[in-house]
C-alpha positions as CSV (number, residue, x, y, z in Angstrom):
1,M,-130.0,57.2,-91.1
2,N,-130.4,61.3,-90.7
3,E,-128.6,64.1,-92.5
4,Q,-126.1,64.2,-90.1
5,G,-125.1,60.6,-90.0
6,E,-125.2,60.6,-93.8
7,Y,-123.1,63.3,-93.8
8,W,-120.4,61.2,-91.6
9,R,-121.0,58.3,-93.6
10,D,-120.0,60.0,-97.0
11,L,-116.7,61.4,-95.2
12,R,-116.0,58.0,-94.3
13,T,-116.2,57.3,-98.0
14,V,-114.3,59.8,-99.7
15,L,-111.4,59.1,-96.8
16,A,-111.6,55.5,-97.8
17,V,-111.3,56.3,-101.6
18,A,-108.1,58.1,-101.9
19,R,-106.4,56.5,-99.0
20,S,-107.3,53.3,-101.6
21,G,-107.3,55.3,-104.5
22,S,-110.4,53.0,-106.4
23,L,-114.1,52.1,-105.4
24,S,-113.0,48.7,-105.1
25,G,-110.2,49.5,-102.3
26,A,-112.7,51.5,-100.5
27,A,-115.3,48.8,-100.4
28,R,-113.3,46.6,-99.5
29,Q,-112.3,48.7,-96.4
30,L,-115.3,49.8,-95.7
31,G,-116.8,46.1,-96.0
32,T,-119.2,47.1,-98.3
33,S,-120.1,46.9,-102.1
34,H,-118.4,49.0,-105.1
35,A,-121.7,50.2,-105.8
36,T,-122.6,51.6,-102.6
37,V,-119.2,53.3,-102.1
38,F,-119.8,55.0,-105.6
39,R,-123.3,55.9,-104.7
40,H,-121.9,57.6,-101.4
41,I,-119.6,59.5,-103.8
42,N,-122.4,60.8,-105.7
43,H,-124.2,61.9,-102.7
44,I,-122.0,64.1,-101.1
45,E,-120.8,65.5,-104.3
46,E,-124.6,66.7,-105.2
47,K,-124.8,68.1,-101.7
48,L,-121.5,69.9,-101.8
49,E,-122.2,70.8,-105.5
50,V,-118.5,70.0,-106.6
51,K,-116.4,67.2,-108.1
52,L,-113.9,65.6,-105.3
53,F,-112.7,62.9,-107.9
54,E,-111.2,62.7,-111.0
55,R,-111.1,59.5,-112.9
56,N,-107.0,58.7,-114.2
57,R,-104.8,55.7,-115.5
58,D,-104.1,55.2,-111.7
59,G,-107.4,55.0,-110.4
60,Y,-109.6,57.8,-108.6
61,G,-107.9,61.0,-108.0
62,L,-108.9,64.3,-105.8
63,T,-109.6,67.5,-106.9
64,T,-108.8,70.5,-105.3
65,A,-112.2,70.5,-103.4
66,G,-111.2,66.9,-103.0
67,E,-107.9,67.3,-101.3
68,A,-109.9,69.8,-98.6
69,V,-112.9,67.1,-98.0
70,T,-110.7,64.8,-97.6
71,K,-108.3,66.7,-94.8
72,L,-111.5,67.2,-93.2
73,A,-112.4,63.4,-93.1
74,E,-108.8,62.7,-91.6
75,K,-109.5,65.4,-88.6
76,F,-113.0,63.7,-88.1
77,D,-111.4,60.1,-88.2
78,Q,-108.5,61.0,-85.9
79,D,-110.9,62.4,-83.5
80,L,-113.2,59.4,-83.1
81,V,-109.8,57.6,-82.5
82,V,-109.2,60.0,-79.8
83,L,-112.7,59.8,-78.1
84,E,-112.7,56.0,-78.7
85,R,-109.5,55.6,-76.3
86,Q,-110.7,58.2,-74.1
87,L,-114.0,56.1,-73.9
88,L,-111.7,52.9,-73.8
89,G,-110.0,54.7,-70.3
90,E,-113.2,55.1,-68.6
91,E,-113.8,51.6,-69.1
92,L,-110.7,50.5,-67.8
93,Q,-110.5,53.2,-65.0
94,P,-114.0,54.2,-64.0
95,R,-114.6,57.8,-62.9
96,G,-117.7,60.4,-62.1
97,V,-120.1,60.9,-59.8
98,V,-122.2,58.0,-58.1
99,R,-125.8,58.2,-56.4
100,I,-126.4,55.5,-54.3
101,T,-129.8,55.1,-52.0
102,T,-130.4,53.1,-48.9
103,T,-132.0,52.7,-45.5
104,D,-130.5,54.2,-42.7
105,T,-130.8,50.8,-40.6
106,L,-128.8,49.4,-42.9
107,L,-126.2,52.1,-43.8
108,I,-125.3,52.5,-40.3
109,N,-125.2,48.9,-39.4
110,F,-123.8,47.8,-42.1
111,L,-122.8,49.4,-45.4
112,S,-120.8,52.4,-44.4
113,P,-117.3,50.1,-44.3
114,I,-118.6,48.5,-47.8
115,F,-118.6,52.1,-49.0
116,A,-115.3,53.0,-47.6
117,D,-113.6,50.1,-49.3
118,L,-115.3,50.7,-52.6
119,Q,-114.2,54.3,-52.5
120,K,-110.6,53.1,-51.9
121,A,-111.0,50.3,-54.9
122,Y,-112.3,53.2,-57.4
123,P,-110.9,56.4,-56.0
124,D,-111.8,58.3,-59.6
125,I,-115.5,57.5,-58.4
126,E,-116.9,60.2,-56.2
127,L,-120.1,58.5,-54.0
128,E,-123.3,60.3,-53.0
129,I,-125.4,58.0,-50.5
130,G,-128.6,59.1,-49.7
131,C,-130.1,57.8,-46.9
132,S,-134.1,57.1,-47.1
133,N,-136.8,54.8,-45.8
134,E,-138.9,55.8,-49.2
135,L,-138.6,54.2,-52.2
136,V,-136.1,56.8,-54.2
137,N,-137.3,56.7,-57.9
138,L,-134.7,55.6,-60.4
139,N,-136.7,55.9,-63.3
140,K,-136.2,59.7,-62.7
141,R,-132.3,59.5,-61.9
142,E,-132.8,60.3,-58.2
143,A,-129.7,57.6,-57.7
144,E,-128.0,55.0,-59.8
145,I,-128.1,52.1,-57.5
146,A,-130.5,51.0,-55.0
147,I,-129.9,48.5,-51.9
148,R,-133.1,48.0,-50.1
149,P,-134.8,45.6,-48.3
150,S,-137.7,44.3,-50.3
151,K,-140.1,41.3,-50.9
152,I,-140.0,41.8,-54.8
153,S,-137.8,43.2,-57.5
154,P,-139.4,45.7,-58.8
155,D,-140.5,45.2,-62.5
156,N,-138.7,48.3,-64.3
157,M,-135.4,47.5,-62.1
158,V,-132.6,45.2,-63.0
159,G,-130.5,43.9,-59.9
160,R,-130.0,40.8,-57.7
161,K,-131.1,39.4,-55.0
162,M,-128.3,39.2,-52.4
163,A,-129.6,37.7,-49.3
164,D,-132.7,36.6,-46.8
165,I,-133.3,39.7,-44.2
166,R,-133.9,37.9,-41.0
167,V,-134.7,39.2,-37.3
168,G,-134.9,38.8,-33.4
169,I,-135.7,39.4,-30.0
170,Y,-132.8,41.2,-28.6
171,G,-132.5,42.8,-25.1
172,R,-129.3,44.3,-23.3
173,V,-126.8,41.7,-22.2
174,Q,-126.8,43.1,-18.9
175,D,-130.0,42.8,-18.6
176,H,-130.5,39.0,-19.5
177,Q,-127.7,37.5,-18.0
178,Y,-129.8,34.5,-16.8
179,L,-129.5,33.5,-20.5
180,L,-126.5,33.7,-21.3
181,K,-125.4,31.9,-18.5
182,S,-127.5,29.0,-19.6
183,N,-127.2,29.6,-23.2
184,H,-130.8,29.7,-23.2
185,E,-133.4,31.3,-25.6
186,I,-136.9,32.0,-25.3
187,E,-139.1,29.1,-26.0
188,I,-142.8,29.9,-25.5
189,L,-145.1,33.6,-25.7
190,A,-145.6,33.4,-22.0
191,E,-141.9,34.1,-21.3
192,L,-142.4,36.5,-24.2
193,K,-145.2,38.5,-22.4
194,N,-143.5,39.0,-19.2
195,L,-140.9,41.1,-20.7
196,N,-140.4,45.0,-21.4
197,W,-141.1,45.6,-24.8
198,I,-139.8,48.5,-27.0
199,G,-141.6,48.7,-30.4
200,P,-142.3,50.6,-33.5
201,D,-145.2,53.5,-33.5
202,E,-148.0,53.9,-36.7
203,S,-145.4,55.1,-39.1
204,L,-143.7,52.2,-39.3
205,A,-147.2,49.7,-39.8
206,H,-145.9,48.7,-42.7
207,L,-143.4,46.6,-41.3
208,R,-143.6,43.3,-40.0
209,F,-143.1,43.4,-36.6
210,Y,-145.9,45.9,-36.1
211,K,-148.5,42.7,-37.4
212,W,-146.4,40.4,-35.3
213,F,-147.4,42.4,-31.7
214,Q,-151.0,42.4,-32.9
215,D,-150.7,38.9,-34.2
216,N,-149.4,37.4,-30.8
217,G,-151.4,39.9,-28.6
218,L,-148.1,42.0,-27.4
219,Y,-148.9,45.3,-28.7
220,A,-150.0,46.2,-25.3
221,Q,-146.9,45.3,-23.5
222,V,-145.0,47.9,-26.0
223,K,-144.4,50.7,-23.6
224,T,-142.1,52.8,-25.6
225,R,-142.9,53.5,-29.3
226,Y,-140.4,55.0,-32.1
227,N,-140.7,55.7,-35.8
228,S,-137.2,54.2,-36.3
229,L,-135.3,50.9,-36.1
230,L,-132.1,52.9,-35.3
231,A,-134.1,54.4,-32.5
232,V,-135.7,51.5,-30.8
233,A,-132.0,49.6,-31.2
234,D,-130.7,52.6,-29.7
235,A,-133.2,52.5,-26.4
236,V,-132.7,48.6,-26.0
237,R,-129.0,49.2,-25.6
238,N,-129.7,51.2,-22.5
239,G,-132.0,49.3,-21.3
240,G,-135.2,50.6,-22.4
241,G,-136.4,46.7,-22.8
242,V,-136.6,44.2,-25.7
243,A,-137.4,44.9,-28.9
244,I,-137.2,42.6,-32.4
245,L,-133.7,44.1,-34.3
246,P,-132.4,42.9,-37.9
247,C,-129.7,39.9,-37.3
248,F,-127.2,42.3,-39.0
249,M,-128.2,45.0,-36.3
250,A,-127.1,42.9,-33.3
251,A,-124.4,41.2,-34.9
252,I,-121.9,43.6,-34.7
253,D,-123.3,45.1,-31.3
254,P,-121.5,43.0,-28.3
255,T,-124.0,44.7,-25.9
256,L,-127.4,42.8,-27.5
257,L,-128.4,39.7,-27.0
258,A,-130.4,37.8,-28.7
259,L,-133.3,36.1,-26.7
260,K,-134.5,34.3,-29.9
261,A,-133.3,34.9,-33.2
262,P,-133.9,34.0,-36.2
263,L,-137.8,34.5,-35.6
264,E,-139.7,32.4,-38.1
265,G,-142.2,34.3,-40.6
266,F,-139.8,37.5,-41.1
267,D,-138.0,37.2,-44.1
268,N,-137.5,40.0,-45.8
269,E,-135.1,40.3,-49.0
270,L,-131.9,42.5,-49.4
271,W,-132.0,43.8,-53.4
272,L,-129.2,45.4,-55.4
273,L,-131.2,47.3,-57.7
274,T,-130.5,49.7,-60.9
275,H,-131.9,51.1,-64.2
276,P,-131.6,49.3,-67.0
277,D,-130.2,51.7,-69.4
278,L,-127.2,52.0,-66.6
279,R,-126.1,48.6,-66.0
280,K,-123.7,48.5,-69.0
281,V,-122.6,51.7,-67.8
282,G,-118.3,52.0,-66.8
283,R,-118.8,53.3,-63.5
284,I,-121.8,52.0,-62.3
285,R,-121.0,48.3,-63.6
286,V,-117.7,48.3,-61.3
287,C,-120.0,49.9,-58.4
288,M,-122.9,46.7,-59.0
289,D,-120.1,43.9,-59.4
290,F,-118.2,45.5,-56.1
291,L,-121.0,45.7,-54.1
292,S,-122.6,42.4,-55.6
293,T,-119.3,40.9,-53.8
294,A,-118.9,42.6,-50.5
295,I,-122.2,42.5,-49.4
296,G,-122.3,38.5,-50.6
297,K,-119.3,38.4,-48.5
298,K,-121.3,39.5,-45.5
299,R,-124.3,37.6,-46.3
300,N,-124.5,35.3,-43.0
301,L,-125.2,38.7,-40.9
302,L,-128.2,39.5,-42.7
303,E,-129.3,35.9,-42.6
304,G,-128.3,35.3,-38.6
305,K,-125.9,32.5,-39.3
306,P,-122.6,33.2,-37.6
307,E,-120.3,34.8,-40.0
308,I,-117.6,33.0,-42.2
309,D,-114.3,34.9,-41.7
310,A,-113.0,35.9,-45.5
């Protein structure tokens, strides 16, 4: 124990002896032994070089110096009670800034209404939403919470897998009325080769989409390339061709038609993550719990299944 810790420990002991009038009574209050109380009193008296108690027939009485020290100890004790109440109040009514990082695709197509509901539920929490396709470092406190697609959870983070993220091939509804009328999906690779494709450029080569085009001999069919899935979706929406998109993007967009969804072999996962040191912080915990519940209710959108009404 450091010097400050010993000082507060000894003040608590002085206060307990003053209130009970005896070493044994103080020991019961503090949940310790008679000998420990005696040792702590001796320690603070030696430290201050003054006598705090006088032994008499009725037990231990305070000296003038002891009365002054007891008043100080009582103030510390009252301040501690106030602090505990304030901290409890923060737990009951979380407040403060919470920084959340996610991708632009998830934010615009999926998370924005969830964040709005979160802020309404906890009006004393201020949300700072960072939009980045780069992995933000939670260890450096660049954000407190991350909502990110990943196949594995980072080893140094704690969190929950929220859903599988599925993808499909989508086109503009008015360009594929024949499929809509017949309730038909494209089944064979030959049909895909006849389509005008929009795809990712080399900056998105880490995505499974990119490799899929190469594996299926379709990369030459990609006539327009973008470095953003939002841009790819907008191009499809405006009649530029067909593209592979996450199912949740198309589920909320009536202008997009599933030509084949979900595609097999494209499974990714959505993770809700925080730093281990933050998981018990009140405002972080309530945000994690709220987000987990809200995302869980929309899990089917992420997995390319029909949405279930709440």
